[in-house]
C-alpha positions in Angstrom: 25.6 -138.2 15.9 29.7 -137.6 16.4 29.3 -134.4 14.6 26.7 -133.2 17.4 29.1 -134.6 20.0 31.4 -132.0 18.8 29.3 -129.1 19.8 29.2 -129.9 23.4 33.4 -129.9 23.8 35.2 -127.3 24.5 36.7 -124.7 21.7 39.8 -125.2 20.8 42.7 -122.2 21.3 41.6 -120.7 24.3 45.1 -121.0 25.7 46.4 -118.7 22.8 43.3 -116.1 22.5 40.4 -114.9 23.5 36.9 -116.0 21.7 35.6 -112.9 20.1 31.4 -113.2 19.8 29.2 -110.8 18.0 25.1 -110.7 18.3 23.8 -110.2 15.1 20.8 -108.1 14.3 17.0 -109.1 14.9 16.2 -112.5 13.1 14.2 -111.8 9.8 11.4 -113.6 11.1 11.5 -114.8 14.4 9.9 -117.8 15.7 9.0 -119.0 19.4 9.7 -122.0 20.9 5.9 -122.7 21.5 4.6 -122.1 18.2 5.4 -125.7 17.5 4.4 -128.8 19.1 7.9 -130.9 19.2 7.0 -134.3 17.0 6.6 -136.9 19.2 7.5 -139.6 16.5 9.8 -139.7 13.5 9.2 -141.2 10.2 13.3 -143.0 10.6 15.1 -144.0 13.3 17.3 -140.8 14.8 20.0 -141.0 16.7 21.4 -138.4 18.9 24.1 -138.2 21.8 21.9 -138.9 24.4 20.5 -142.4 22.8 23.1 -144.4 20.4 20.4 -147.2 19.9 17.7 -145.0 17.0 14.7 -144.3 18.0 11.7 -143.3 16.1 10.6 -141.5 19.4 11.6 -137.9 20.2 14.5 -137.6 23.0 13.3 -135.9 26.1 16.9 -134.2 26.0 17.0 -133.1 22.4 13.6 -131.5 23.2 14.5 -129.5 25.9 17.6 -128.6 24.3 15.7 -127.3 20.9 13.5 -125.6 23.0 16.4 -123.3 24.7 18.0 -122.4 21.5 14.4 -121.5 20.0 13.5 -119.4 23.3 17.3 -117.4 22.9 16.5 -116.8 18.9 13.2 -115.7 19.9 14.8 -113.1 22.4 18.0 -112.7 20.6 19.7 -113.8 23.1 22.4 -115.2 21.2 25.9 -114.4 19.8 28.0 -116.1 17.4 32.0 -116.4 17.0 33.8 -114.0 14.3 35.9 -116.8 13.9 36.4 -120.1 13.8 37.2 -121.7 16.8 37.9 -125.3 15.8 40.0 -124.9 13.0 38.6 -126.9 9.9 35.6 -127.7 11.8 33.5 -124.7 12.8 32.3 -121.7 15.1 30.6 -121.5 18.5 27.2 -120.3 19.3 26.8 -118.6 22.8 23.4 -118.1 24.0 21.1 -117.2 27.4 19.1 -119.6 29.5 16.5 -119.2 32.1 13.7 -120.1 33.2 10.4 -118.4 34.1 10.8 -115.7 37.2 14.5 -115.8 36.5 16.2 -111.9 37.2 19.9 -113.5 35.5 20.4 -116.1 32.9 23.1 -118.8 32.6 25.2 -118.6 29.2 25.7 -122.2 27.0 28.4 -122.5 24.6 27.8 -124.8 21.2 29.9 -125.7 18.6 28.5 -125.9 15.2 29.5 -126.9 11.7 30.4 -123.9 9.2 28.2 -124.8 6.8 27.5 -122.1 4.1 24.2 -120.6 3.8 23.4 -123.1 0.4 24.6 -125.9 2.3 22.1 -125.2 5.0 19.4 -124.7 2.2 20.3 -127.8 0.7 19.3 -129.8 3.6 16.0 -128.1 4.2 15.5 -128.7 0.5 16.3 -132.1 0.8 13.7 -132.3 4.0 11.1 -130.6 2.0 11.0 -133.0 -1.1 11.2 -136.2 1.4 9.7 -135.4 4.7 8.1 -132.0 4.9 6.6 -132.6 8.3 10.3 -132.5 10.0 9.9 -128.6 8.4 9.2 -127.3 11.7 11.7 -125.5 14.3 11.2 -127.5 17.2 12.9 -130.6 15.6 15.5 -128.5 13.3 16.6 -127.0 16.6 17.5 -130.2 18.4 20.5 -130.2 16.1 23.1 -127.2 17.1 24.9 -128.3 13.9 22.3 -127.5 11.4 19.9 -125.2 13.2 23.1 -122.4 14.0 23.8 -122.2 10.4 20.5 -121.9 9.2 19.9 -119.0 12.1 23.3 -117.4 11.1 22.3 -117.1 7.4 18.7 -116.5 7.2 17.7 -115.5 10.9 15.6 -118.3 11.1 13.7 -121.4 10.2 10.5 -119.1 9.2 12.9 -117.0 7.1 15.0 -119.8 5.8 11.7 -121.4 4.2 10.0 -118.4 3.1 13.1 -117.7 1.0 13.2 -121.2 -0.5 9.2 -119.9 -1.2 7.4 -122.2 1.1 6.3 -121.7 4.7 5.2 -122.9 8.1 1.5 -124.6 8.2 -0.2 -122.2 10.8 0.4 -122.3 14.1 -1.7 -122.7 17.4 -2.0 -119.5 19.0 1.4 -119.0 21.1 2.1 -119.1 24.6 3.6 -116.0 25.9 7.4 -116.0 25.6 9.5 -115.8 29.0 10.4 -112.4 29.5 14.4 -112.5 28.8 16.4 -111.2 31.7 19.5 -111.3 29.3 19.5 -107.6 28.5 23.2 -107.2 27.6 22.6 -109.2 24.2 22.2 -105.8 22.3 22.1 -105.8 18.5 25.6 -105.9 16.5 27.4 -105.9 19.6 30.5 -107.6 20.6 31.8 -109.7 23.2 35.4 -111.4 24.7 34.8 -114.6 26.4 37.2 -115.4 29.4 40.4 -117.2 28.6 39.7 -120.5 30.8 38.8 -123.2 29.4 35.7 -123.9 31.6 34.3 -120.2 31.7 31.7 -118.6 29.9 31.8 -115.3 31.2 31.8 -112.5 28.9 33.6 -108.9 29.3 30.2 -107.2 29.3 29.6 -109.2 32.5 32.7 -107.5 34.5 35.8 -106.1 33.7 39.0 -108.3 32.3 42.2 -108.5 33.1 45.6 -109.1 31.0 47.8 -111.8 31.8 50.7 -110.8 33.4 53.3 -112.9 31.6 52.2 -112.6 27.5 50.0 -109.8 28.1 47.2 -111.2 24.8 45.3 -113.3 27.1 42.5 -112.1 29.2 40.7 -113.4 32.3 37.5 -112.8 34.6 39.1 -113.3 37.7 42.8 -114.2 39.4 40.8 -118.0 39.9 40.3 -118.7 36.4 43.8 -117.4 35.3 45.0 -119.9 38.1 43.1 -122.9 36.9 44.4 -122.2 33.2 47.6 -121.5 33.9 48.8 -125.1 32.9 47.3 -125.0 29.6 48.3 -121.4 29.1 51.8 -121.2 30.2 53.6 -123.0 26.9 52.5 -120.3 24.8 52.5 -117.4 27.5 56.5 -118.6 27.7 56.6 -118.3 24.0 54.7 -115.2 23.3 57.0 -111.9 22.1 57.7 -109.5 25.0 55.8 -105.9 24.5 
């Protein structure tokens, strides 16, 4: 629960540098959020950031979050930070969310634990041996700390299970995927995030300007620079002048 709560907190270090993200290649085996029905009941009590009591029934907010992540992966509308955004903890994933008929998208940022490929595989192996019915994207995607390392190292849950020698059961006929308005996420493309703490805008959405003091940190607007000045001022004053 505490680790998952870290996913929704803001990344550290934005007062010193802009975080760079890179869009990965096409997932090895894409999966639609509509391929698997969400589990309505778990074999053991599950604690999440929305409900600390430990419930056997699926959390509605977690299901919605899982669908958003799966839809972004299905449409390749996501990117990973190129370095740790919290020292000693993990990286950050940024992905697009949208509703049917939308012509624009909203960016969501989540930190996740920097598990290596074999640590993620070990979790899947334990679930395979103990609770195999939980090995569905709709459940695994409800936890950003587990789902994003799986996508980062394998491409998708389906690809991870395939490499482990098992496969998901044949899903029902999937519903059409939401038409993706996030055309900026070209495979292999890199993008820089605005230096302001609360802003998730990437530099492919507009021109960034450098701080006129340190010449290092970049912002998408004057408003973002002004709002971030209190946090940035100590590092800006210490920065060597070029």
